[in-house]
C-alpha atoms as one frame of an Amber mdcrd trajectory, in Angstrom:
protein
 150.423-184.710  40.368 153.677-186.367  41.730 153.439-189.841  43.574 155.866
-191.128  45.503 154.962-194.801  47.279 157.601-197.018  48.715 157.108-200.193
  50.990 159.810-201.842  53.062 159.576-205.364  54.231 162.068-206.516  57.492
 163.499-209.498  58.926 166.086-209.855  61.589 167.000-212.877  64.291 168.915
-211.840  66.710 169.778-214.921  69.460 165.738-216.204  70.566 164.294-212.672
  69.453 162.709-212.331  65.760 161.627-208.257  64.784 159.578-208.078  61.431
 158.622-205.233  60.318 156.837-203.723  57.027 156.993-199.886  56.273 154.499
-198.213  53.666 155.154-194.197  52.821 152.527-192.482  50.087 153.700-189.059
  49.046 151.076-187.621  46.497 151.579-183.479  45.552 149.669-181.658  43.309
 151.202-177.796  43.267 150.586-176.515  46.994 148.623-179.391  48.356 150.198
-182.584  49.839 148.946-185.580  50.962 150.952-188.159  52.641 150.631-191.831
  54.588 153.219-193.625  56.734 152.072-196.310  57.980 154.713-199.143  60.625
 153.361-202.859  61.450 155.949-204.588  63.987 156.257-208.237  65.056 158.817
-208.310  68.210 158.550-210.812  70.585 155.064-212.304  69.770 153.563-208.443
  70.030 152.485-206.960  67.287 152.728-202.669  67.457 151.139-200.546  64.130
 151.822-197.030  63.787 150.610-195.033  61.333 150.902-190.743  60.846 148.920
-189.401  57.546 149.518-185.843  56.652 147.671-183.097  54.624 149.763-179.707
  53.482 147.083-177.300  51.962 148.837-173.973  50.938 150.254-172.829  54.777
 148.140-175.277  57.146 149.047-178.513  58.049 146.430-181.116  59.212 148.246
-184.322  60.593 146.632-187.445  61.959 148.522-189.913  64.296 147.776-193.521
  65.157 149.214-196.136  67.770 147.541-199.999  68.253 149.397-202.118  70.565
 148.101-206.140  69.184 145.762-204.886  67.217 143.483-203.246  70.394 141.827
-200.085  69.495 143.904-197.010  68.147 144.978-194.266  70.133 144.921-191.027
  67.574 145.968-187.521  68.205 144.736-184.614  65.262 146.943-182.135  64.885
 145.950-179.058  63.048 149.807-176.739  62.425 151.571-178.869  65.018 148.988
-177.759  67.811 147.254-180.810  69.611 143.814-180.483  68.446 142.390-183.594
  69.853 143.128-186.947  71.287 140.825-190.041  71.453 140.241-194.113  70.869
 138.739-195.234  67.780 137.954-198.815  67.145 141.020-201.159  65.205 138.889
-201.496  62.234 138.208-198.354  61.188 141.343-197.147  59.908 143.035-200.379
  58.086 145.456-200.305  55.705 144.257-203.557  53.466 146.298-202.380  50.115
 149.349-202.692  52.717 150.293-206.926  52.479 150.709-208.587  56.107 154.103
-210.262  57.077 152.786-213.970  57.139 151.026-213.355  52.831 154.906-212.187
  52.182 156.645-214.993  54.072 155.046-217.165  51.908 155.290-215.284  48.696
 151.228-214.851  48.215 150.719-211.468  48.428 150.039-208.881  45.674 150.377
-205.424  45.210 147.816-203.059  43.906 149.127-199.267  44.189
């Protein structure tokens, strides 16, 4: 099994606007099976937006789950099967956590440890 993991933190300040962004990508491949997770967490003007994309490709089938949340509100989730929308719903924020990705605060205070 091949594994790839990427973690990126970026900070941008322009005039009075600050943008902080965390991006996490993890992909595992084993023969015809691919599992991938993409997570994005962005702070801009005191507003937090998060999104994730989980993908499973098994032979010729592709299963995908896409979620968006604003200021830690419920996730708006769409599920796809072979690129066709299968289900759309809202889910509790705490049900989809990415605790293995450090927070912006822990990065800025140099208090994070990656356990991948």
